[in-house]
GUKEBA-875975 format. One record per residue (C-alpha): residue in one letter; x negated, z negated, y. Coordinates in nm, 3 decimals, always signed. Last residue first. Example, Ala and Ser with C-alpha at 12.3 -4.5 7.8 and 13.67 -1.06 7.14 Angstrom:
residues 2
<site><res>s</res><east>-1.367</east><up>-0.714</up><north>-0.106</north></site>
<site><res>a</res><east>-1.230</east><up>-0.780</up><north>-0.450</north></site>
end
This chain:
residues 199
<site><res>x</res><east>-3.883</east><up>+0.870</up><north>-0.624</north></site>
<site><res>x</res><east>-3.502</east><up>+0.893</up><north>-0.590</north></site>
<site><res>x</res><east>-3.293</east><up>+0.619</up><north>-0.381</north></site>
<site><res>x</res><east>-2.932</east><up>+0.593</up><north>-0.448</north></site>
<site><res>x</res><east>-2.695</east><up>+0.493</up><north>-0.190</north></site>
<site><res>x</res><east>-2.546</east><up>+0.175</up><north>-0.242</north></site>
<site><res>x</res><east>-2.177</east><up>+0.205</up><north>-0.198</north></site>
<site><res>x</res><east>-2.016</east><up>-0.078</up><north>+0.094</north></site>
<site><res>x</res><east>-1.587</east><up>-0.094</up><north>+0.070</north></site>
<site><res>x</res><east>-1.488</east><up>-0.136</up><north>+0.400</north></site>
<site><res>x</res><east>-1.305</east><up>-0.487</up><north>+0.477</north></site>
<site><res>x</res><east>-0.937</east><up>-0.474</up><north>+0.458</north></site>
<site><res>x</res><east>-0.729</east><up>-0.389</up><north>+0.827</north></site>
<site><res>x</res><east>-0.388</east><up>-0.515</up><north>+0.888</north></site>
<site><res>x</res><east>-0.068</east><up>-0.443</up><north>+1.018</north></site>
<site><res>x</res><east>+0.295</east><up>-0.681</up><north>+0.924</north></site>
<site><res>x</res><east>+0.595</east><up>-0.633</up><north>+1.037</north></site>
<site><res>x</res><east>+0.874</east><up>-0.913</up><north>+0.896</north></site>
<site><res>x</res><east>+1.226</east><up>-0.828</up><north>+0.909</north></site>
<site><res>x</res><east>+1.569</east><up>-1.058</up><north>+0.897</north></site>
<site><res>x</res><east>+1.878</east><up>-0.846</up><north>+0.814</north></site>
<site><res>x</res><east>+2.031</east><up>-0.659</up><north>+1.083</north></site>
<site><res>x</res><east>+1.958</east><up>-0.333</up><north>+0.888</north></site>
<site><res>x</res><east>+2.178</east><up>-0.461</up><north>+0.559</north></site>
<site><res>x</res><east>+2.440</east><up>-0.508</up><north>+0.756</north></site>
<site><res>x</res><east>+2.687</east><up>-0.744</up><north>+0.546</north></site>
<site><res>x</res><east>+2.419</east><up>-1.018</up><north>+0.633</north></site>
<site><res>x</res><east>+2.327</east><up>-1.256</up><north>+0.311</north></site>
<site><res>x</res><east>+1.951</east><up>-1.172</up><north>+0.405</north></site>
<site><res>x</res><east>+2.049</east><up>-1.328</up><north>+0.726</north></site>
<site><res>x</res><east>+2.176</east><up>-1.263</up><north>+1.063</north></site>
<site><res>x</res><east>+2.120</east><up>-1.415</up><north>+1.386</north></site>
<site><res>x</res><east>+2.372</east><up>-1.717</up><north>+1.535</north></site>
<site><res>x</res><east>+2.259</east><up>-1.900</up><north>+1.880</north></site>
<site><res>x</res><east>+2.433</east><up>-2.232</up><north>+1.929</north></site>
<site><res>x</res><east>+2.565</east><up>-2.342</up><north>+2.261</north></site>
<site><res>x</res><east>+2.552</east><up>-2.707</up><north>+2.311</north></site>
<site><res>x</res><east>+2.262</east><up>-2.751</up><north>+2.457</north></site>
<site><res>x</res><east>+2.002</east><up>-3.022</up><north>+2.438</north></site>
<site><res>x</res><east>+1.660</east><up>-2.950</up><north>+2.616</north></site>
<site><res>x</res><east>+1.473</east><up>-2.666</up><north>+2.458</north></site>
<site><res>x</res><east>+1.345</east><up>-2.717</up><north>+2.107</north></site>
<site><res>x</res><east>+1.587</east><up>-2.402</up><north>+1.989</north></site>
<site><res>x</res><east>+1.454</east><up>-2.337</up><north>+1.666</north></site>
<site><res>x</res><east>+1.272</east><up>-2.163</up><north>+1.320</north></site>
<site><res>x</res><east>+1.095</east><up>-2.293</up><north>+1.051</north></site>
<site><res>x</res><east>+0.927</east><up>-2.011</up><north>+0.866</north></site>
<site><res>x</res><east>+0.740</east><up>-2.014</up><north>+0.515</north></site>
<site><res>x</res><east>+0.502</east><up>-1.695</up><north>+0.469</north></site>
<site><res>x</res><east>+0.369</east><up>-1.603</up><north>+0.126</north></site>
<site><res>x</res><east>+0.054</east><up>-1.422</up><north>+0.057</north></site>
<site><res>x</res><east>-0.089</east><up>-1.663</up><north>-0.162</north></site>
<site><res>x</res><east>-0.074</east><up>-1.950</up><north>+0.052</north></site>
<site><res>x</res><east>-0.412</east><up>-1.994</up><north>+0.197</north></site>
<site><res>x</res><east>-0.575</east><up>-1.650</up><north>+0.273</north></site>
<site><res>x</res><east>-0.204</east><up>-1.430</up><north>+0.334</north></site>
<site><res>x</res><east>+0.003</east><up>-1.723</up><north>+0.432</north></site>
<site><res>x</res><east>-0.278</east><up>-1.834</up><north>+0.720</north></site>
<site><res>x</res><east>-0.300</east><up>-1.504</up><north>+0.828</north></site>
<site><res>x</res><east>+0.092</east><up>-1.498</up><north>+0.876</north></site>
<site><res>x</res><east>+0.078</east><up>-1.788</up><north>+1.053</north></site>
<site><res>x</res><east>-0.146</east><up>-1.662</up><north>+1.326</north></site>
<site><res>x</res><east>+0.007</east><up>-1.334</up><north>+1.315</north></site>
<site><res>x</res><east>+0.341</east><up>-1.481</up><north>+1.395</north></site>
<site><res>x</res><east>+0.471</east><up>-1.285</up><north>+1.720</north></site>
<site><res>x</res><east>+0.834</east><up>-1.387</up><north>+1.753</north></site>
<site><res>x</res><east>+1.093</east><up>-1.074</up><north>+1.822</north></site>
<site><res>x</res><east>+1.466</east><up>-1.175</up><north>+1.875</north></site>
<site><res>x</res><east>+1.665</east><up>-0.845</up><north>+1.829</north></site>
<site><res>x</res><east>+1.941</east><up>-0.758</up><north>+2.022</north></site>
<site><res>x</res><east>+2.363</east><up>-0.753</up><north>+1.943</north></site>
<site><res>x</res><east>+2.387</east><up>-1.072</up><north>+2.145</north></site>
<site><res>x</res><east>+2.141</east><up>-1.168</up><north>+2.445</north></site>
<site><res>x</res><east>+1.825</east><up>-1.284</up><north>+2.352</north></site>
<site><res>x</res><east>+1.640</east><up>-1.598</up><north>+2.336</north></site>
<site><res>x</res><east>+1.263</east><up>-1.595</up><north>+2.509</north></site>
<site><res>x</res><east>+0.991</east><up>-1.571</up><north>+2.216</north></site>
<site><res>x</res><east>+0.775</east><up>-1.890</up><north>+2.074</north></site>
<site><res>x</res><east>+0.509</east><up>-1.852</up><north>+1.810</north></site>
<site><res>x</res><east>+0.385</east><up>-2.193</up><north>+1.679</north></site>
<site><res>x</res><east>-0.026</east><up>-2.178</up><north>+1.520</north></site>
<site><res>x</res><east>-0.136</east><up>-2.528</up><north>+1.589</north></site>
<site><res>x</res><east>+0.210</east><up>-2.724</up><north>+1.608</north></site>
<site><res>x</res><east>+0.232</east><up>-2.711</up><north>+1.153</north></site>
<site><res>x</res><east>+0.585</east><up>-2.822</up><north>+1.009</north></site>
<site><res>x</res><east>+0.709</east><up>-3.071</up><north>+0.727</north></site>
<site><res>x</res><east>+0.444</east><up>-3.273</up><north>+0.697</north></site>
<site><res>x</res><east>+0.238</east><up>-3.375</up><north>+0.987</north></site>
<site><res>x</res><east>+0.493</east><up>-3.251</up><north>+1.251</north></site>
<site><res>x</res><east>+0.790</east><up>-3.401</up><north>+1.079</north></site>
<site><res>x</res><east>+1.079</east><up>-3.189</up><north>+1.215</north></site>
<site><res>x</res><east>+1.215</east><up>-3.070</up><north>+0.910</north></site>
<site><res>x</res><east>+1.570</east><up>-3.133</up><north>+0.987</north></site>
<site><res>x</res><east>+1.513</east><up>-3.534</up><north>+0.875</north></site>
<site><res>x</res><east>+1.158</east><up>-3.633</up><north>+0.926</north></site>
<site><res>x</res><east>+0.925</east><up>-3.636</up><north>+0.607</north></site>
<site><res>x</res><east>+1.191</east><up>-3.406</up><north>+0.458</north></site>
<site><res>x</res><east>+1.362</east><up>-3.603</up><north>+0.169</north></site>
<site><res>x</res><east>+1.365</east><up>-3.501</up><north>-0.184</north></site>
<site><res>x</res><east>+1.694</east><up>-3.545</up><north>-0.327</north></site>
<site><res>x</res><east>+1.673</east><up>-3.204</up><north>-0.459</north></site>
<site><res>x</res><east>+1.485</east><up>-3.006</up><north>-0.230</north></site>
<site><res>x</res><east>+1.367</east><up>-3.007</up><north>+0.161</north></site>
<site><res>x</res><east>+1.636</east><up>-3.278</up><north>+0.187</north></site>
<site><res>x</res><east>+1.813</east><up>-3.447</up><north>+0.484</north></site>
<site><res>x</res><east>+1.909</east><up>-3.157</up><north>+0.675</north></site>
<site><res>x</res><east>+1.995</east><up>-2.925</up><north>+0.372</north></site>
<site><res>x</res><east>+1.782</east><up>-2.734</up><north>+0.101</north></site>
<site><res>x</res><east>+1.917</east><up>-2.693</up><north>-0.192</north></site>
<site><res>x</res><east>+1.985</east><up>-2.323</up><north>-0.290</north></site>
<site><res>x</res><east>+1.668</east><up>-2.220</up><north>-0.083</north></site>
<site><res>x</res><east>+1.391</east><up>-2.440</up><north>-0.248</north></site>
<site><res>x</res><east>+1.125</east><up>-2.563</up><north>-0.045</north></site>
<site><res>x</res><east>+0.756</east><up>-2.565</up><north>-0.202</north></site>
<site><res>x</res><east>+0.643</east><up>-2.418</up><north>+0.108</north></site>
<site><res>x</res><east>+0.698</east><up>-2.804</up><north>+0.275</north></site>
<site><res>x</res><east>+0.447</east><up>-2.683</up><north>+0.532</north></site>
<site><res>x</res><east>+0.676</east><up>-2.503</up><north>+0.745</north></site>
<site><res>x</res><east>+0.514</east><up>-2.291</up><north>+0.997</north></site>
<site><res>x</res><east>+0.690</east><up>-2.295</up><north>+1.327</north></site>
<site><res>x</res><east>+0.892</east><up>-2.047</up><north>+1.530</north></site>
<site><res>x</res><east>+1.037</east><up>-2.141</up><north>+1.838</north></site>
<site><res>x</res><east>+1.313</east><up>-2.038</up><north>+2.043</north></site>
<site><res>x</res><east>+1.343</east><up>-2.061</up><north>+2.413</north></site>
<site><res>x</res><east>+1.673</east><up>-2.061</up><north>+2.591</north></site>
<site><res>x</res><east>+1.745</east><up>-1.863</up><north>+2.903</north></site>
<site><res>x</res><east>+1.977</east><up>-1.580</up><north>+2.761</north></site>
<site><res>x</res><east>+2.246</east><up>-1.684</up><north>+2.473</north></site>
<site><res>x</res><east>+2.344</east><up>-1.510</up><north>+2.119</north></site>
<site><res>x</res><east>+2.568</east><up>-1.409</up><north>+1.890</north></site>
<site><res>x</res><east>+2.486</east><up>-1.214</up><north>+1.616</north></site>
<site><res>x</res><east>+2.134</east><up>-1.189</up><north>+1.698</north></site>
<site><res>x</res><east>+1.916</east><up>-1.005</up><north>+1.508</north></site>
<site><res>x</res><east>+1.574</east><up>-1.181</up><north>+1.387</north></site>
<site><res>x</res><east>+1.227</east><up>-0.977</up><north>+1.395</north></site>
<site><res>x</res><east>+0.902</east><up>-1.222</up><north>+1.275</north></site>
<site><res>x</res><east>+0.628</east><up>-0.978</up><north>+1.386</north></site>
<site><res>x</res><east>+0.289</east><up>-0.985</up><north>+1.267</north></site>
<site><res>x</res><east>-0.043</east><up>-0.827</up><north>+1.422</north></site>
<site><res>x</res><east>-0.415</east><up>-0.743</up><north>+1.319</north></site>
<site><res>x</res><east>-0.416</east><up>-0.935</up><north>+1.001</north></site>
<site><res>x</res><east>-0.766</east><up>-0.922</up><north>+0.794</north></site>
<site><res>x</res><east>-0.696</east><up>-0.875</up><north>+0.433</north></site>
<site><res>x</res><east>-0.911</east><up>-1.050</up><north>+0.139</north></site>
<site><res>x</res><east>-0.620</east><up>-1.043</up><north>-0.042</north></site>
<site><res>x</res><east>-0.369</east><up>-0.756</up><north>-0.030</north></site>
<site><res>x</res><east>-0.068</east><up>-0.686</up><north>+0.175</north></site>
<site><res>x</res><east>+0.189</east><up>-0.508</up><north>-0.014</north></site>
<site><res>x</res><east>+0.229</east><up>-0.708</up><north>-0.307</north></site>
<site><res>x</res><east>+0.157</east><up>-1.060</up><north>-0.138</north></site>
<site><res>x</res><east>+0.439</east><up>-0.988</up><north>+0.079</north></site>
<site><res>x</res><east>+0.714</east><up>-1.294</up><north>+0.029</north></site>
<site><res>x</res><east>+0.860</east><up>-1.383</up><north>+0.310</north></site>
<site><res>x</res><east>+1.073</east><up>-1.703</up><north>+0.362</north></site>
<site><res>x</res><east>+1.290</east><up>-1.854</up><north>+0.632</north></site>
<site><res>x</res><east>+1.397</east><up>-2.166</up><north>+0.746</north></site>
<site><res>x</res><east>+1.663</east><up>-2.196</up><north>+1.005</north></site>
<site><res>x</res><east>+1.740</east><up>-2.501</up><north>+1.236</north></site>
<site><res>x</res><east>+2.079</east><up>-2.641</up><north>+1.377</north></site>
<site><res>x</res><east>+2.146</east><up>-2.971</up><north>+1.563</north></site>
<site><res>x</res><east>+2.512</east><up>-3.101</up><north>+1.602</north></site>
<site><res>x</res><east>+2.540</east><up>-3.413</up><north>+1.767</north></site>
<site><res>x</res><east>+2.170</east><up>-3.383</up><north>+1.931</north></site>
<site><res>x</res><east>+2.234</east><up>-2.993</up><north>+2.037</north></site>
<site><res>x</res><east>+1.885</east><up>-2.815</up><north>+2.026</north></site>
<site><res>x</res><east>+2.141</east><up>-2.554</up><north>+1.840</north></site>
<site><res>x</res><east>+1.952</east><up>-2.290</up><north>+1.580</north></site>
<site><res>x</res><east>+2.178</east><up>-2.076</up><north>+1.295</north></site>
<site><res>x</res><east>+2.109</east><up>-1.852</up><north>+1.051</north></site>
<site><res>x</res><east>+2.390</east><up>-1.638</up><north>+0.955</north></site>
<site><res>x</res><east>+2.572</east><up>-1.456</up><north>+0.637</north></site>
<site><res>x</res><east>+2.597</east><up>-1.818</up><north>+0.447</north></site>
<site><res>x</res><east>+2.516</east><up>-1.818</up><north>+0.143</north></site>
<site><res>x</res><east>+2.198</east><up>-2.061</up><north>+0.200</north></site>
<site><res>x</res><east>+2.397</east><up>-2.285</up><north>+0.379</north></site>
<site><res>x</res><east>+2.336</east><up>-2.618</up><north>+0.180</north></site>
<site><res>x</res><east>+2.552</east><up>-2.976</up><north>+0.268</north></site>
<site><res>x</res><east>+2.370</east><up>-3.301</up><north>+0.315</north></site>
<site><res>x</res><east>+2.342</east><up>-3.296</up><north>+0.667</north></site>
<site><res>x</res><east>+2.630</east><up>-3.172</up><north>+0.792</north></site>
<site><res>x</res><east>+2.662</east><up>-3.273</up><north>+1.133</north></site>
<site><res>x</res><east>+2.272</east><up>-3.234</up><north>+1.128</north></site>
<site><res>x</res><east>+2.259</east><up>-2.893</up><north>+1.030</north></site>
<site><res>x</res><east>+2.006</east><up>-2.666</up><north>+0.830</north></site>
<site><res>x</res><east>+1.960</east><up>-2.303</up><north>+0.808</north></site>
<site><res>x</res><east>+1.903</east><up>-2.048</up><north>+0.487</north></site>
<site><res>x</res><east>+1.689</east><up>-1.760</up><north>+0.453</north></site>
<site><res>x</res><east>+1.451</east><up>-1.680</up><north>+0.099</north></site>
<site><res>x</res><east>+1.264</east><up>-1.352</up><north>+0.040</north></site>
<site><res>x</res><east>+1.360</east><up>-1.240</up><north>+0.367</north></site>
<site><res>x</res><east>+1.520</east><up>-0.865</up><north>+0.380</north></site>
<site><res>x</res><east>+1.305</east><up>-0.666</up><north>+0.513</north></site>
<site><res>x</res><east>+0.951</east><up>-0.653</up><north>+0.441</north></site>
<site><res>x</res><east>+0.744</east><up>-0.419</up><north>+0.738</north></site>
<site><res>x</res><east>+0.419</east><up>-0.275</up><north>+0.640</north></site>
<site><res>x</res><east>+0.119</east><up>-0.120</up><north>+0.848</north></site>
<site><res>x</res><east>-0.079</east><up>-0.033</up><north>+0.679</north></site>
<site><res>x</res><east>-0.125</east><up>+0.066</up><north>+0.338</north></site>
<site><res>x</res><east>+0.042</east><up>-0.017</up><north>-0.026</north></site>
end
């Protein structure tokens, strides 16, 4: 496979909801983010790109794109690298990342055990029927080098509390072209072929 590569849909995705803290939403057609404290929502997304980007590749650009079913301008959307790489999509809830095993902080908010703060991507929110694009180059490099080519993301609205939720099409969305996609550009080391020397 040659660069660039686009993976669509995501391998797994769901969202977490604080006021339904033990409910799993992996079958939803939407991924939701909301900063309202009484009903906060955060989304988890995973892509397995190991088959299309070789080990040892240098990632030169990677973009996570989400299609806004309903949107709101004037917000900042964050995308953090999820550290709980063994989360289970059909079991993840606000309280648990798999089965009855708790997040470090409910809602995947613990910055030591749940998410990384060193390579967070951010983008301005978008109006409905537009694509939100998050540059996740560093996160994809880490995933290729250290996690077997599988990227795990936590997407959130981290601004001041706002009651308006922003909904993005999930991998279960009816329109396939609106499902989450990951675009990757990369280079690979040149193969060194020694010259033959004849005496």
